[in-house]
C-alpha positions in Angstrom: 43.0 -186.9 188.6 41.6 -188.3 185.0 42.2 -186.8 182.3 38.3 -185.3 181.2 38.6 -184.0 184.8 41.6 -181.9 184.6 40.4 -180.8 181.1 37.5 -179.7 183.2 39.3 -178.4 186.1 41.5 -176.1 183.4 38.4 -174.6 181.5 37.1 -173.5 184.9 40.2 -171.5 186.4 40.4 -170.3 182.6 36.8 -168.7 182.8 37.3 -167.3 186.1 40.4 -165.7 184.7 38.5 -164.5 181.9 36.0 -163.0 184.4 38.4 -161.7 186.5 39.7 -159.7 183.8 36.8 -158.3 182.2 35.6 -157.1 185.3 39.1 -155.5 185.4 38.6 -154.0 181.9 35.1 -152.2 182.9 36.1 -150.7 186.5 39.3 -149.1 184.4 36.8 -147.9 181.6 34.5 -146.6 184.0 37.0 -145.1 186.6 38.9 -143.2 183.8 35.8 -141.4 182.3 35.0 -140.2 185.3 38.5 -139.2 185.5 38.8 -137.7 182.2 35.9 -135.3 182.8 36.6 -134.0 186.8 40.3 -133.1 184.5 38.7 -131.6 181.5 36.2 -129.7 183.4 39.2 -128.4 185.6 41.3 -127.7 182.6 39.1 -125.3 181.3 38.7 -123.4 184.7 42.0 -122.8 184.8 42.3 -121.4 181.4 39.7 -118.8 182.4 42.0 -117.9 184.9 45.0 -118.0 182.4 43.2 -116.1 180.1 41.9 -113.1 182.4 38.4 -114.3 182.3 38.0 -113.9 185.8 40.3 -111.1 186.9 44.4 -110.2 186.5 47.0 -112.4 188.3 50.1 -112.0 189.4 53.5 -112.8 187.8 53.3 -115.3 190.2 50.0 -116.8 190.3 50.1 -116.9 186.3 53.4 -119.1 186.8 51.0 -121.7 189.4 48.5 -121.5 186.9 50.3 -122.7 183.7 52.3 -125.4 185.8 48.7 -126.8 186.9 47.3 -126.6 183.6 50.4 -128.3 182.2 49.6 -131.0 184.7 46.1 -131.5 183.8 46.7 -131.6 180.1 49.0 -134.5 180.5 47.0 -135.8 183.3 44.2 -135.7 180.5 46.9 -137.7 178.0 47.8 -140.4 180.2 43.7 -141.1 180.9 43.1 -141.1 177.3 45.7 -143.7 176.6 44.4 -145.7 179.4 41.2 -146.0 177.4 42.5 -146.7 174.0 44.4 -149.8 176.1 42.1 -150.9 177.4 40.4 -152.2 174.2 39.2 -155.5 175.6 35.4 -156.9 175.7 34.0 -156.5 179.2 30.5 -159.1 179.6 31.6 -159.8 183.3 28.4 -159.6 185.8 28.6 -156.6 188.0 26.3 -155.5 191.1 24.3 -152.3 190.9 24.2 -150.0 193.9 20.8 -148.9 193.8 19.5 -145.9 196.1 17.0 -143.3 195.9 18.2 -139.9 194.8 17.1 -136.6 193.4 18.0 -136.2 189.4 17.2 -133.0 189.1 20.4 -132.4 191.9 22.8 -134.9 190.0 21.4 -133.1 186.8 22.8 -129.3 188.2 26.0 -131.3 189.3 26.3 -132.4 185.9 26.3 -129.2 184.3 28.4 -127.5 186.8 30.9 -130.0 185.7 31.3 -128.4 182.5 30.6 -125.0 183.0 34.3 -124.1 181.8 33.9 -126.0 179.1 30.9 -124.6 178.0 32.2 -120.7 178.7 35.4 -121.8 176.4 33.4 -123.2 173.8 31.1 -120.2 174.4 27.9 -122.7 174.1 25.6 -122.8 177.0 23.5 -125.1 178.5 19.4 -124.9 179.1 18.1 -126.5 182.0 14.6 -127.2 181.7 13.5 -127.6 185.1 9.8 -129.0 186.4 7.7 -126.6 187.7 6.9 -128.9 190.0 8.7 -131.6 192.5 9.8 -134.1 190.8 9.4 -137.6 192.3 13.0 -139.7 193.3 15.0 -141.9 191.5 15.7 -145.4 191.9 18.7 -146.6 190.3 22.4 -146.5 190.6 23.7 -142.5 191.1 27.0 -142.8 189.8 26.3 -144.8 187.1 23.7 -142.1 186.0 26.6 -139.7 186.9 28.0 -141.6 184.3 25.3 -141.7 181.8 24.7 -137.4 181.8 28.3 -137.0 181.7 28.8 -139.0 178.5 25.6 -137.2 176.7 26.8 -134.0 177.9 30.2 -134.2 177.1 28.8 -135.4 173.2 26.7 -132.6 173.2 29.7 -129.6 173.9 32.1 -131.8 172.0 29.5 -132.0 168.7 27.7 -128.9 168.5 29.0 -125.7 166.7 29.9 -122.5 168.4 27.8 -120.5 170.4 25.8 -123.2 169.9 22.9 -124.5 172.7 22.4 -127.5 174.5 18.7 -128.0 175.8 18.4 -130.7 178.9 14.8 -131.8 179.8 12.9 -134.0 182.2 9.7 -135.4 182.1 7.5 -138.7 183.8 6.4 -141.2 181.4 4.6 -144.0 183.1 6.5 -145.3 186.4 9.9 -143.8 184.8 11.8 -140.6 184.4 12.8 -139.8 180.7 15.5 -137.7 180.5 16.3 -135.9 177.0 19.5 -133.8 175.8 19.6 -132.3 172.8 22.2 -130.3 170.8 22.9 -128.0 168.0 25.6 -129.5 166.2 26.7 -131.9 163.4 24.4 -134.1 163.7 24.8 -138.2 162.6 25.3 -139.2 159.5 23.1 -142.2 158.3 25.8 -144.2 158.5 26.0 -143.5 161.9 22.2 -144.2 162.9 22.9 -147.7 162.9 26.0 -148.1 164.7 26.3 -144.8 167.2 25.7 -147.0 169.9 28.0 -150.4 169.0 31.6 -150.8 170.9 34.3 -148.7 169.5 32.3 -146.7 166.6 32.7 -143.6 165.9 30.5 -141.6 163.2 32.4 -140.6 160.1 30.9 -136.7 160.9 32.3 -137.1 164.8 35.8 -137.5 163.5 36.2 -134.9 161.6 35.2 -132.5 163.7 36.9 -134.4 166.6 39.5 -136.1 165.6 40.6 -138.1 168.9 37.7 -140.4 170.7 37.4 -144.2 171.8 34.3 -144.8 170.9 33.0 -146.3 174.2 31.1 -143.8 175.8 27.7 -144.5 174.0 28.5 -148.3 174.5 28.6 -148.0 178.3 25.6 -145.4 178.1 23.7 -147.6 176.5 24.5 -150.7 178.5 24.1 -149.0 181.9 20.5 -148.1 180.8 19.6 -151.2 179.6 20.5 -152.6 183.4 18.3 -150.4 184.7 15.5 -151.9 182.1 15.6 -148.6 180.9 15.6 -147.1 177.5 18.2 -144.8 175.1 17.3 -143.7 172.1 18.3 -140.5 169.5 16.7 -138.2 167.3 18.9 -136.8 164.7 19.0 -134.6 161.4 22.8 -133.9 160.0 24.0 -130.5 160.8 20.5 -129.8 162.5 21.7 -131.4 166.1 20.9 -134.5 167.8 18.6 -135.4 170.6 19.2 -138.3 173.1 16.4 -139.3 175.3 17.0 -142.5 178.7 14.6 -143.5 180.7 15.2 -144.4 184.3 13.0 -146.5 186.9 11.6 -143.4 189.7 11.0 -144.7 193.3 7.7 -145.6 192.9 8.7 -148.0 190.0 10.8 -150.1 192.4 12.5 -152.4 188.6 15.0 -154.5 189.8 17.9 -153.7 187.8 20.0 -156.2 185.9 23.5 -156.8 187.5 25.9 -156.5 184.3 27.8 -154.0 182.7 
């Protein structure tokens, strides 16, 4: 093998290794976000039991609940550390599992995942459901779940205590348009231009919530765009933020871009 062929062979192998590494990074990021959201939902439900909100516990039950709560907190910390350590670029092509599903049901499930957290924050999520049956969606259900989880989590995290979060959905030219509106701190002028950048966190967000990875909205935007949808927001400081996104309905049959 000549020198040029050897260099070319090594470059191809290096390219493959880089792609595998980036694919691993992407899988870890998405999986870790899903795990952390589920753990957080469980944590607040356990806390409700410990606080006596769901009835008095026996001494043995309280001890077991305390142990479960402590284990849950440690698990969340581990997942958060994993996300922080997973800060590398990820442009690897990835297949999307497109399927027909009920977006109303998925939104309801996502709201339930945060029921304990909203209770603890004394916040309320109001889903303004369509009056008539909504058409089926044609997309990757699990990735759209991640989108909903990220946006609902942010709405809860950056809303004021006893605030309200409004979720609505409507049909728009073969797409479903979902909006998630909070009554929280809003996005700064600086943040409006950078909010979807990877690892960026708005200064106002840092004041309210010190920890965060800054990859949630970045991931959300890529998922929506890979479905040939759009994502945007409207925000005023101290008056709240509304995020909007669109995804294709079954009738649209729009193939999504297989990259994440």
